[in-house]
KEMIMI-615169 format. One line per 3 residues: number of its first residue (from 1); their letters; for each residue x, y, z of N, C-alpha, C, O, CB. Coordinates in pm, 1 decimal, decimal comma. Atoms other than C-alpha are relative to their C-alpha. Glycine has a CB too. Example, Ala and Ser with C-alpha at 12.3 -4.5 7.8 and 13.67 -1.06 7.14 Angstrom:
BEGIN
1) AS) 89,0 -119,0 0,0 1230,0 -450,0 780,0 90,0 120,0 0,0 193,6 118,1 66,5 -99,2 2,7 124,6; -82,0 -119,0 -6,0 1367,0 -106,0 714,0 -77,0 109,0 73,0 -26,1 219,8 89,9 41,4 46,2 -141,5 $
END
This chain:
BEGIN
1) MPK) -137,8 38,8 -5,8 -1677,2 -649,9 626,5 73,2 128,5 -66,0 37,0 188,0 -167,4 28,2 -147,0 -80,8; -21,3 -110,2 61,4 -1456,7 -379,2 591,7 154,1 -26,1 -129,4 250,8 -102,2 -126,2 21,3 115,8 137,3; -122,7 9,7 95,0 -1212,9 -338,7 295,0 110,5 -9,8 18,4 181,9 62,0 88,4 16,3 74,2 -63,1 $
4) GEI) -152,9 62,0 -45,5 -912,8 -532,2 276,7 -6,7 -119,1 92,0 86,8 -199,2 91,7 92,0 112,8 84,7; -25,5 109,2 -126,0 -1011,0 -779,8 583,1 61,8 -99,7 -44,2 140,0 -140,3 41,8 -120,4 -60,1 70,8; -67,4 88,3 32,6 -877,5 -1047,5 382,5 140,1 7,9 15,0 214,4 -67,9 77,4 -31,3 -22,0 -101,8 $
7) VER) -117,6 -11,5 33,0 -580,4 -879,2 268,9 79,4 10,6 126,1 179,6 -57,8 146,7 13,4 102,5 -89,0; -65,5 -27,0 -116,3 -480,8 -758,5 590,4 7,2 -145,5 51,5 112,8 -172,7 108,7 -73,4 108,8 94,8; -22,8 139,8 -111,6 -541,4 -1141,5 744,6 73,3 -85,3 -80,2 149,8 -145,8 -5,1 -147,3 -91,6 58,3 $
10) VVK) -74,6 39,1 52,6 -378,9 -1299,1 505,8 162,8 29,4 15,4 240,8 -52,9 63,3 -51,1 18,4 -88,1; -118,8 -48,0 43,9 -55,6 -1077,7 423,9 43,7 13,5 182,0 165,1 18,6 201,4 -10,4 157,2 -120,5; -76,8 56,6 -79,1 -29,8 -1114,6 819,9 46,6 -138,0 53,3 131,7 -193,9 122,4 -27,6 44,8 62,4 $
13) YVV) -25,5 233,3 -60,8 -25,3 -1497,5 887,3 107,8 0,5 -81,1 215,0 -19,6 -24,1 -154,1 -183,2 -68,2; -137,7 60,2 89,8 223,2 -1536,7 577,9 75,9 45,9 120,1 77,4 -30,2 216,9 55,4 77,0 -179,4; -95,7 -144,2 -41,5 462,4 -1224,5 747,2 42,5 -90,4 141,9 156,6 -134,3 155,8 -109,8 199,7 33,0 $
16) KEI) -19,4 69,4 -131,0 417,8 -1404,9 1120,9 68,2 -81,1 -40,5 188,4 -56,1 -30,8 -104,1 -52,2 77,8; -87,7 113,6 27,0 527,9 -1755,9 978,9 131,0 27,4 -59,6 211,2 -65,6 -51,3 -64,8 -89,2 -84,0; -135,2 -4,4 42,8 834,8 -1614,2 816,6 82,8 56,9 95,1 203,4 50,6 71,1 15,4 67,3 -118,3 $
19) VDN) -97,8 -151,0 -68,2 967,6 -1333,7 1117,2 29,5 -136,3 142,4 -35,4 -237,1 170,1 -139,8 228,7 65,3; -46,9 51,1 -128,5 1152,4 -1469,6 1441,3 -77,2 20,7 110,5 -100,2 -41,7 214,1 116,9 47,8 30,6; 98,4 -99,4 -186,0 926,9 -1198,7 1667,7 -161,9 -40,6 -96,8 -156,4 -1,2 -213,3 43,7 309,3 41,0 $
22) PDA) 72,1 -24,5 75,4 572,6 -1279,1 1531,3 -93,0 103,8 84,2 -174,1 172,6 22,4 -48,2 -118,3 -58,1; 66,7 -117,7 -35,2 424,5 -1047,1 1788,2 -0,2 154,1 15,3 -73,7 238,5 66,3 -16,7 -22,4 71,5; -19,0 -144,2 84,7 598,8 -752,9 1628,2 -59,2 44,6 -127,3 -29,9 155,6 -171,8 127,8 14,6 -33,9 $
25) VDV) 20,2 -22,7 114,1 432,7 -769,2 1320,9 -122,1 64,9 -5,1 -212,9 25,7 68,3 12,1 -102,9 -70,7; 97,9 -115,8 11,3 197,1 -499,5 1232,6 -77,7 -48,1 -161,7 -22,2 -109,2 -253,0 98,6 178,8 1,1; 65,8 -5,6 134,8 -39,4 -508,8 939,0 -109,6 128,4 -17,7 -213,3 83,6 31,3 -78,4 -145,8 -21,3 $
28) TII) 37,9 -72,3 22,9 -211,0 -183,3 856,4 -90,1 29,3 -182,6 -56,6 10,0 -299,5 100,2 53,5 54,2; 97,9 24,4 138,6 -478,9 -142,9 581,3 -23,6 132,4 -1,9 -83,8 179,4 94,6 -150,0 -103,3 1,2; 17,3 -143,0 11,8 -478,4 220,7 459,0 -67,2 -2,6 -153,3 3,1 -29,4 -250,7 154,5 93,5 19,9 $
31) EQG) 105,3 1,7 111,4 -832,8 255,0 178,5 107,3 142,0 -66,8 171,4 225,4 -2,9 -210,8 32,9 59,0; -122,5 -92,7 103,1 -617,9 472,4 -141,8 -120,5 51,7 -84,3 -89,4 158,6 -136,7 149,3 -108,0 -115,0; 127,7 25,5 69,6 -1004,3 456,3 -329,7 -25,9 -70,2 21,9 15,1 -159,7 95,8 -26,8 -3,4 -99,7 $
34) PDE) 192,0 96,1 -1,7 -1341,6 313,6 -393,0 91,0 -181,0 -6,6 46,7 -256,5 79,9 -163,8 49,7 -249,0; 3,4 71,5 -7,8 -1121,6 -12,1 -498,1 139,8 -54,7 6,2 188,4 -155,8 -44,4 -77,5 -17,5 -58,3; -109,2 34,8 -19,9 -807,9 16,7 -377,0 64,6 -21,7 128,6 38,4 80,3 192,2 50,8 66,3 -57,6 $
37) VLA) -52,5 36,3 -118,4 -628,5 -109,7 -65,1 186,6 32,7 45,9 254,8 8,9 -53,7 -38,8 -152,9 -6,9; -187,8 -14,7 -53,8 -217,9 -43,4 84,7 -61,7 -83,1 96,4 -167,5 -64,8 156,6 105,9 178,2 64,1; -52,3 29,3 -152,9 -113,5 -288,9 343,2 103,8 46,6 30,4 190,8 33,7 -55,8 20,2 -124,9 38,4 $
40) EVR) -130,3 -76,1 -87,7 149,6 -114,5 552,9 67,6 -135,5 95,4 0,2 -166,8 193,5 -74,2 154,3 131,1; -47,7 120,3 -63,6 361,6 -430,2 692,9 165,8 60,5 72,0 258,3 98,9 0,5 10,2 -142,4 -135,8; -81,4 -77,7 -80,6 613,6 -296,7 1000,1 37,6 -162,6 49,5 -38,8 -251,5 12,0 -73,0 137,9 113,3 $
43) TAK) -36,3 119,8 -0,2 805,4 -614,1 1133,6 90,9 69,8 105,3 124,9 187,3 92,1 45,2 -83,6 -135,1; -138,3 -32,7 -76,7 1075,2 -594,9 1428,6 148,0 -5,2 -60,7 193,2 -64,0 -159,0 7,8 -93,8 108,8; -151,9 -61,6 151,9 1426,7 -464,3 1300,6 80,7 -104,1 -55,9 135,2 -63,5 -158,6 154,8 113,0 65,0 $
46) GDM) -51,0 53,9 28,2 1596,4 -779,7 1253,4 -75,6 -112,0 -59,4 -19,3 -221,4 -63,3 69,6 -0,2 73,3; 76,8 87,3 88,6 1313,9 -966,2 1054,3 -68,9 110,1 -129,0 -167,4 85,8 -198,8 -128,7 -87,0 103,7; 46,1 -115,0 145,6 1245,6 -674,4 778,2 94,1 -96,4 -126,4 56,0 -135,3 -236,9 89,6 231,2 22,9 $
49) GRV) -118,7 59,2 89,0 1558,0 -842,7 614,2 -60,0 -186,7 -91,4 -33,4 -230,8 -203,3 165,1 -26,9 148,6; 47,5 145,3 -23,7 1361,0 -1238,0 668,9 -139,6 63,4 -143,8 -157,9 -6,6 -243,4 -64,5 -57,7 226,8; 129,0 15,2 31,7 1029,8 -1082,7 509,9 -2,0 59,6 -150,8 -75,2 30,6 -245,5 -96,7 72,1 108,5 $
52) IGR) 1,4 9,2 193,4 1174,5 -901,7 180,7 100,8 -92,8 -80,0 99,3 -92,8 -203,1 44,9 159,1 -72,7; -122,0 167,4 25,5 1449,5 -1209,1 118,7 101,9 58,0 -109,3 123,9 175,5 -138,5 -101,0 -188,9 -96,1; -78,0 1,8 73,3 1684,9 -1270,3 -115,3 -47,1 95,5 -170,0 -111,8 36,9 -256,8 27,1 -150,1 7,4 $
55) RGR) 115,7 -39,2 116,9 1582,4 -947,4 -424,6 -76,3 -37,0 -3,6 -156,3 -85,6 -83,5 1,6 -7,2 -106,8; 263,3 -25,3 -16,9 1264,6 -929,0 -258,2 -78,2 -99,4 -53,9 -187,0 -73,3 -105,2 -109,1 158,5 -125,1; 82,8 141,6 53,9 1153,1 -1293,0 -358,8 -106,8 24,6 73,9 -212,8 72,2 33,3 64,1 -162,9 29,5 $
58) VAR) 109,7 26,8 -94,1 970,2 -1335,6 -53,3 -85,7 139,6 -10,7 -208,4 130,5 -9,6 58,8 -36,9 161,7; 117,1 -130,1 40,6 829,1 -937,4 -114,8 -76,1 -47,9 -64,1 -191,4 -56,6 -21,7 34,6 125,6 -78,7; 94,6 -42,5 77,0 697,9 -999,9 -401,8 -86,2 -170,4 15,0 -202,1 -192,3 -20,3 65,7 69,3 -167,2 $
61) AIR) 125,5 97,8 -37,1 567,3 -1353,7 -297,7 -117,4 7,8 60,9 -216,0 -55,3 22,9 28,6 -78,9 60,8; 82,9 -61,7 -69,9 369,1 -1181,0 -35,9 -141,9 102,0 -87,4 -264,4 112,5 -81,4 102,6 79,9 85,3; 112,9 -86,5 49,5 251,3 -924,6 -263,3 -91,5 -76,9 -132,9 -213,3 -59,7 -136,9 74,5 151,8 -52,9 $
64) TVA) 76,8 135,4 29,4 145,2 -1211,7 -519,1 -97,3 -32,2 77,7 -204,7 11,2 35,8 75,8 -110,9 3,6; 97,8 47,0 -98,9 -59,1 -1369,6 -212,7 -114,4 112,8 -11,4 -224,4 97,0 -64,4 68,3 -15,3 158,0; 89,1 -34,7 -30,2 -201,3 -1075,2 -117,5 -105,6 52,5 -102,4 -220,3 76,1 -64,4 36,6 63,2 78,4 $
67) SAA) 42,5 -40,9 135,9 -311,4 -963,7 -484,9 -105,3 -92,5 19,7 -221,5 -52,0 24,1 101,3 -15,0 -135,9; 122,0 86,8 76,3 -504,4 -1290,4 -526,2 -92,6 -20,2 137,1 -187,7 -98,5 136,2 59,1 -177,1 -85,0; 110,5 -21,0 -48,4 -661,6 -1191,2 -191,1 -65,5 83,0 -34,0 -187,2 65,5 -27,9 0,3 7,4 91,4 $
70) ADE) 42,1 -113,9 19,1 -728,3 -897,5 -283,0 -122,8 29,7 -140,7 -139,7 145,6 -178,6 132,7 69,6 -9,1; 49,1 94,8 119,8 -931,7 -1009,7 -570,4 -121,4 -93,1 10,1 -214,2 -107,7 -69,4 108,3 -91,2 -33,1; 110,1 94,6 -114,5 -1142,1 -1250,0 -341,6 -97,8 116,9 70,8 -216,2 102,8 101,3 107,5 -97,1 155,7 $
73) EGV) 67,5 -129,1 -9,6 -1234,6 -900,0 -246,2 -84,8 119,8 -65,7 -166,6 189,3 -5,5 63,6 39,2 24,3; 38,5 -53,3 106,3 -1311,0 -713,4 -596,3 86,7 141,3 36,7 52,4 243,3 -23,0 -167,8 -0,7 -21,6; -53,6 -136,5 36,5 -1070,8 -428,6 -509,2 196,8 -88,2 -74,2 224,3 -192,2 -134,1 1,7 143,8 203,5 $
76) TAQ) -132,8 -7,5 57,1 -678,5 -419,5 -600,6 57,5 54,2 150,6 23,0 147,0 223,8 19,8 110,6 -153,4; -141,8 -68,4 -134,0 -358,4 -417,4 -305,1 111,5 -9,5 -53,7 172,8 -81,1 -132,8 34,2 -87,4 157,5; -179,3 -14,5 51,3 -48,6 -272,8 -314,1 73,1 -80,4 149,2 14,4 -93,9 256,6 73,7 229,3 -19,6 $
79) VEF) -35,4 4,4 -148,4 166,3 -391,8 -40,4 150,9 64,0 17,4 229,1 49,6 -76,5 -5,8 -163,9 57,8; -109,5 -75,7 -19,1 480,9 -162,1 147,2 2,3 -62,1 169,8 -77,5 -83,9 261,0 -20,9 184,6 -40,4; -32,4 39,8 -131,9 683,8 -276,2 416,3 105,1 137,4 30,0 194,5 192,4 -34,3 74,1 -172,0 8,3 $
82) VD) -52,9 -124,3 -114,5 793,3 1,4 661,9 108,3 -24,3 111,3 76,9 -76,1 218,5 -125,2 45,8 90,7; -62,1 -8,2 -151,9 1093,1 24,8 896,1 -45,2 126,3 65,5 -9,8 152,2 180,5 168,2 0,1 2,9 $
END
């Protein structure tokens, strides 16, 4: 199983549940080092605000869930929201 696969699945699932246009959600995993991955999240234009949430609360929650998923894989994860 490639590094970050669990992180990718979990982040993609959570983001798709939040947005209006789930088909436009794209999560890309980039290996940053031997034990670190970066998840880049892209959504449709109007959905990014929903994913980030007020004062970044939703984004923080997504990062927390991604971190827990990364622990399952023995890696650390960062989540970046890309316009």
